[in-house]
C-alpha positions in Angstrom: -38.1 8.3 10.3 -34.9 9.7 8.7 -34.0 8.3 5.3 -30.3 8.1 4.3 -29.9 9.3 0.7 -30.0 6.4 -1.7 -28.7 8.8 -4.5 -26.3 11.5 -3.9 -24.3 13.8 -6.2 -21.6 13.7 -3.4 -21.2 9.9 -3.6 -21.2 10.0 -7.4 -18.4 12.6 -7.4 -16.5 10.8 -4.7 -16.6 7.5 -6.7 -15.4 9.4 -9.8 -12.6 11.0 -7.7 -11.5 7.6 -6.4 -11.6 6.1 -9.9 -9.3 8.8 -11.1 -6.8 8.3 -8.3 -6.9 4.6 -8.8 -6.0 4.8 -12.5 -2.9 6.8 -11.6 -0.4 4.4 -10.2 1.7 6.0 -7.4 0.2 9.4 -8.3 2.9 12.1 -7.7 2.0 14.7 -5.1 3.3 18.2 -4.2 6.0 18.6 -1.6 3.2 19.2 1.0 1.6 15.9 0.1 -1.3 17.4 -1.8 -2.7 16.9 -5.3 -0.9 18.8 -8.1 -2.5 21.6 -10.0 -2.8 19.6 -13.3 -4.8 16.8 -11.6 -7.0 19.2 -9.7 -7.8 21.1 -12.9 -8.6 17.9 -14.8 -10.9 16.6 -12.0 -12.6 20.0 -11.6 -14.1 19.7 -15.1 -15.7 16.3 -14.2 -17.3 16.9 -10.8 -20.8 18.3 -10.1 -19.4 20.7 -7.5 -16.6 22.5 -9.4 -14.5 25.3 -7.8 -16.5 28.6 -7.4 -13.3 30.5 -8.3 -11.4 31.1 -11.5 -8.8 28.4 -11.7 -5.9 27.3 -14.0 -3.7 24.2 -14.1 -1.4 26.1 -11.7 -4.1 26.7 -9.0 -3.5 25.2 -5.6 -5.7 22.8 -3.7 -7.1 25.6 -1.6 -8.7 27.0 -4.7 -10.7 23.8 -5.1 -12.7 23.5 -1.9 -14.7 20.4 -3.0 -11.7 18.5 -4.3 -9.7 19.3 -1.2 -12.6 17.9 0.9 -12.7 14.7 -1.2 -8.9 14.3 -0.9 -9.1 14.6 2.9 -12.0 12.1 3.1 -10.0 9.6 0.9 -6.8 9.9 2.9 -8.3 10.4 6.4 -10.6 7.4 5.7 -7.4 5.5 4.6 -8.7 4.5 1.2 -5.5 6.0 -0.1 -2.2 6.6 1.7 0.1 9.6 1.3 3.6 8.2 1.1 6.2 10.7 2.0 9.7 10.4 0.6 12.1 11.9 -1.9 9.0 12.1 -4.2 5.7 12.2 -2.4 3.1 9.8 -3.9 -0.4 8.6 -3.3 -1.1 4.8 -3.1 -4.4 2.9 -2.7 -5.0 0.9 0.4 -6.4 -2.1 -1.5 -8.4 -3.9 1.1 -10.3 -0.8 2.4 -10.8 0.5 -1.1 -12.3 -2.8 -2.3 -14.6 -2.9 0.7 -15.8 0.6 0.0 -16.5 -0.1 -3.6 -18.7 -3.0 -2.6 -20.8 -0.9 -0.3 -24.4 0.3 -1.1 -25.0 3.9 -2.0 -26.4 4.6 1.5 -23.3 3.0 3.1 -21.0 5.0 0.9 -22.8 8.2 1.9 -22.4 7.3 5.6 -18.7 6.5 5.1 -18.2 10.0 3.8 -20.2 11.6 6.6 -18.5 9.5 9.3 -15.0 10.2 8.0 -15.7 13.9 7.7 -17.4 14.2 11.0 -14.9 12.1 13.0 -11.5 12.0 11.3 -11.0 14.8 8.8 -8.8 17.6 10.1 -11.0 20.6 9.2 -8.3 23.1 10.2 -6.2 21.9 7.4 -9.1 22.4 5.0 -9.8 26.0 6.0 -6.2 26.9 6.3 -6.6 28.3 9.8 -4.7 25.7 11.9 -4.4 27.9 15.0 -8.0 28.9 15.6 -10.3 26.6 13.7 -13.1 29.0 14.6 -15.0 28.1 11.5 -15.9 24.8 13.0 -18.3 26.7 15.3 -20.7 26.4 12.3 -21.4 22.8 13.3 -22.5 24.0 16.7 -23.8 27.6 16.8 -24.5 27.9 13.1 -26.4 24.7 12.9 -28.4 25.5 16.1 -29.6 28.7 14.5 -30.3 27.0 11.2 -32.5 24.3 12.8 -34.8 27.0 14.1 -36.0 27.4 10.5 -38.6 25.2 8.7 -37.5 23.1 5.8 -37.2 25.2 2.6 -37.0 28.6 4.3 -33.9 30.6 3.4 -31.7 31.9 6.2 -29.2 34.6 5.6 -25.6 34.4 7.0 -24.0 37.6 8.2 -20.7 38.3 10.0 -20.8 38.2 13.7 -20.3 41.7 15.1 -22.9 43.4 13.0 -26.1 44.7 14.6 -27.7 41.6 16.1 -31.1 40.5 14.7 -33.2 38.1 16.6 -35.2 36.5 13.8 -34.3 32.8 12.9 -33.8 33.8 9.2 -30.5 35.6 10.2 -27.5 33.5 11.3 -24.7 35.4 12.9 -21.4 33.5 12.3 -17.7 33.9 12.0 -16.2 34.8 8.6 -14.2 31.6 8.2 -17.1 29.1 8.1 -16.9 28.8 4.3 -15.6 25.2 4.0 -17.8 24.0 6.8 -20.9 25.5 5.4 -20.1 24.3 1.9 -19.6 20.7 3.2 -23.1 20.8 4.5 -24.4 21.7 1.1 -22.4 18.8 -0.5 -23.8 16.5 2.1 -27.3 17.5 1.1 -28.3 19.2 4.4 -29.4 22.4 2.7 -29.6 24.4 -0.5 -27.1 27.2 -0.7 -26.4 30.4 -2.5 -22.9 31.9 -2.6 -21.7 35.4 -3.0 -19.9 35.9 -6.3 -16.1 35.5 -5.9 -13.4 35.1 -8.6 -10.6 34.6 -6.1 -10.5 32.7 -2.8 -10.5 35.0 0.3 -10.7 33.1 3.6 -11.2 36.4 5.4 -14.6 37.1 3.7 -17.9 35.3 4.1 -18.6 33.6 0.8 -21.9 32.0 1.8 -25.0 34.2 1.3 -27.9 32.0 2.5 -29.0 28.4 3.1 -32.3 26.6 3.2 -32.8 23.3 5.1 -33.7 20.1 3.3 -35.7 17.3 5.1 -32.6 15.2 5.3 -30.6 18.1 6.6 -33.2 18.7 9.4 -33.2 15.0 10.4 -29.5 14.4 10.1 -28.3 17.6 11.8 -30.8 17.1 14.6 -29.5 13.6 15.1 -25.9 14.7 15.0 -26.5 17.6 17.4 -28.3 15.3 19.9 -26.2 12.2 19.8 -22.9 13.0 18.0 -21.9 16.6 18.7 -18.9 17.6 16.5 -16.8 19.1 19.2 -16.7 15.7 21.0 -16.7 13.3 18.0 -14.1 14.9 15.7 -10.7 13.5 16.8 -9.0 16.9 16.1 -11.6 19.1 17.7 -9.6 19.9 20.8 -7.5 22.1 18.5 -10.6 23.9 17.2 -12.6 24.8 20.4 -12.0 26.5 23.7 -12.3 23.4 25.8 -13.0 25.4 28.9 -16.3 26.5 27.4 -17.4 22.9 26.6 -19.4 20.7 28.8 -17.8 17.3 29.5 -19.1 13.9 28.5 -19.4 11.5 31.3 -17.3 8.9 29.5 -14.6 9.1 26.7 -16.1 8.9 23.2 -15.7 5.6 21.3 -15.8 6.9 17.7 -16.1 3.4 16.3 -19.8 3.5 17.5 -20.6 6.6 15.3 -23.1 4.7 13.1 -25.0 3.1 16.0 -27.3 6.1 16.3 -28.1 6.1 12.5 -28.7 2.3 12.5 -31.3 2.8 15.2 -32.9 6.1 14.1 -32.9 5.3 10.4 -33.9 1.6 10.9 -30.8 0.4 9.1 -29.5 -2.3 11.5 -27.2 -3.8 8.9 -25.5 -0.5 7.8 -21.8 -1.3 7.2 -19.0 0.8 8.5 -15.3 0.8 7.6 -14.4 1.8 11.2 -12.6 1.2 13.5 -9.5 1.6 11.3 -7.6 -1.2 12.7 -9.8 -4.0 14.1 -6.5 -6.0 13.8 -3.8 -3.4 14.2 -0.2 -4.1 13.2 1.5 -6.2 15.9 5.1 -7.3 16.6 8.2 -5.1 16.4 9.4 -2.2 14.3 13.0 -1.7 13.5 13.6 2.0 13.1 16.8 3.5 11.7 17.4 6.9 13.3 20.0 9.1 11.7 21.5 12.6 12.3 22.3 13.4 8.6 24.6 16.3 9.6 26.9 14.0 11.6 26.6 10.7 9.6 25.7 8.8 12.7 22.8 6.4 13.2 21.1 4.1 15.7 18.7 1.3 14.8 16.0 0.8 17.4 13.6 -2.0 18.0 10.2 -0.8 19.2 7.0 -2.7 20.0 4.2 -1.7 17.6 2.0 -0.5 20.5 4.7 1.9 21.8 3.9 5.6 21.7 5.8 8.3 19.9 6.8 9.6 23.3 8.3 6.2 24.1 10.3 6.5 20.8 11.4 10.0 21.8 12.8 8.7 25.1 14.7 5.8 23.5 16.2 8.2 20.9 17.4 10.4 23.7 19.0 7.4 25.4 20.5 6.1 22.1 22.3 9.4 21.4 23.1 10.3 25.1 21.0 13.5 25.0 19.5 15.0 28.1 15.8 15.2 27.2 15.8 18.8 28.4 14.0 20.4 25.5 10.7 20.0 23.6 10.4 17.9 20.5 8.1 17.0 17.6 7.5 14.2 15.1 6.5 15.0 11.5 5.1 12.6 8.8 6.2 14.9 6.0 10.0 15.2 6.2 10.2 17.4 3.1 7.7 20.0 4.4 7.2 19.2 8.1 4.6 21.9 8.9 2.4 20.8 6.0 1.7 17.3 7.2 0.6 15.5 10.4 2.6 16.7 13.4 2.9 15.2 16.9 4.1 17.3 19.8 5.8 16.9 23.1 3.2 16.4 25.9 5.2 19.0 28.0 4.2 21.7 25.5 2.0 24.5 26.9 -1.6 23.8 25.8 -2.5 25.8 22.6 1.2 26.4 21.7 1.7 23.6 19.2 -0.1 22.3 16.2 -0.9 18.6 15.8 -1.5 15.8 18.2 0.1 14.8 21.5 2.8 12.3 21.0 2.1 10.5 24.2 -1.3 9.4 22.9 -0.3 8.2 19.4 1.0 4.7 19.0 3.2 3.4 16.2 0.6 0.9 15.1 -2.0 3.6 14.7 0.2 5.3 12.1 0.1 2.3 9.8 3.7 2.8 8.8 5.1 0.9 5.8 8.7 -0.3 5.3 10.8 2.4 3.9 8.6 5.2 5.2 10.5 8.2 6.6 9.6 10.5 9.5 11.3 13.6 10.8 12.1 14.1 14.5 13.2 17.5 15.7 14.6 18.0 19.2 15.3 21.3 20.8 13.7 24.0 18.6 16.6 26.4 19.5 19.5 24.2 18.4 17.1 22.4 16.0 18.5 18.8 16.1 17.0 17.0 13.1 16.8 13.2 13.0 15.7 11.2 10.0 13.7 8.1 10.9 13.2 5.2 8.5 11.1 2.2 9.1 13.7 -0.5 8.2 11.7 -3.6 9.0 8.3 -4.7 10.4 8.5 -8.0 12.2 4.8 -8.9 12.9 5.6 -12.1 14.7 8.4 -10.8 16.9 7.3 -9.7 20.3 9.3 -7.2 22.5 8.2 -5.8 25.8 10.1 -2.5 25.5 12.3 -0.6 23.0 16.0 -1.4 22.7 19.0 -0.3 20.7 20.1 -3.0 18.3 22.7 -1.3 16.2 25.0 1.7 16.5 26.9 3.4 13.7 29.3 6.3 14.4 29.9 8.2 17.6 27.0 10.3 18.8 27.7 14.1 18.7 27.7 16.0 21.9 24.4 17.7 22.6 26.3 20.7 24.0 29.7 21.7 22.9 32.4 22.1 25.6 32.4 25.9 25.4 28.6 25.9 25.9 29.0 23.9 29.1 31.7 26.3 30.3 29.4 29.3 29.5 26.6 27.6 31.5 28.9 27.0 34.5 30.1 30.7 34.4 26.6 31.9 34.3 
């Protein structure tokens, strides 16, 4: 019977990481919403999985694979929230953080695993947003690895070299580094890296791996019951969906731990998911401005409305024609280095982020004063600044409405553009 680790260097380092963040009230972040070099450098000296590269206080988060992973788990798991504004900061989510701190060591380990497996955006970690091919490690790489007995070293080589059929050789894509390292941090295998002084995502940094007993049991369970390409909420951006078999029913990610409770005989194993057993309710007042024209509209939106619903009401409020694509961005200062939500009319594979028609306002856990960026028409590039002015949890509204108008909305097309269109 699989035994969830009761002691883990990963959990110890994650607890240390959270403690550091918690002692820094409203920790300043970079413009991209990441930890600053000075904090990374200070933390790197304390953890048991320091950066494999030569680093300085000016090194970026990409040079600290382990700390970048912990930051993603802490924020994707909503123990801390990145607050985007004039100065990006990191704030604790007190209730979830307190619940985590009261968990057992086994439950903390499973929180890290569940968050990484289901909610972390791995393409952000490996810096390869458009392909995410490294995530194939959790399918093809793990399949090959599980053919080996516990303790037997298997060598990783770049796919495309002369194929070798023995199980001790794993043919894999170059950009598996962060995925393979995460398995080592999770205790699935021992690992040797090739010496590197500088990060190079186009070279294979992992030399060989050897399964542990926990790795054999955990990976077998994940492959059988929780395949990554169905259970990670971002995986549709990593894989060629046409090559994947279909599940008979949609995946309910809140049931992730059920398989472990059964297989590990841990029926009382606590989970911090789903995120919002009691999601925000009521009405949001959103102030939508076009800074270049000093005009604004305040909109009332039900908390369960989608971002696409918000888009349609903005179009109506400013008398635009909804004849171009759009995007929403949670990082107004650096929009393409934060969560993005794209127009459902976008050609599949041609946009980064998540479909706006499937993301509701309550899912975003917005706070009063939070700002978003909305861009409409990527040719003319109309930029709208959105601020959550008020959250009224007890006020119900069936659909969105315009509650305040300041200034005259600009014309979407100037008169001479209309004339040109007619002449064409």
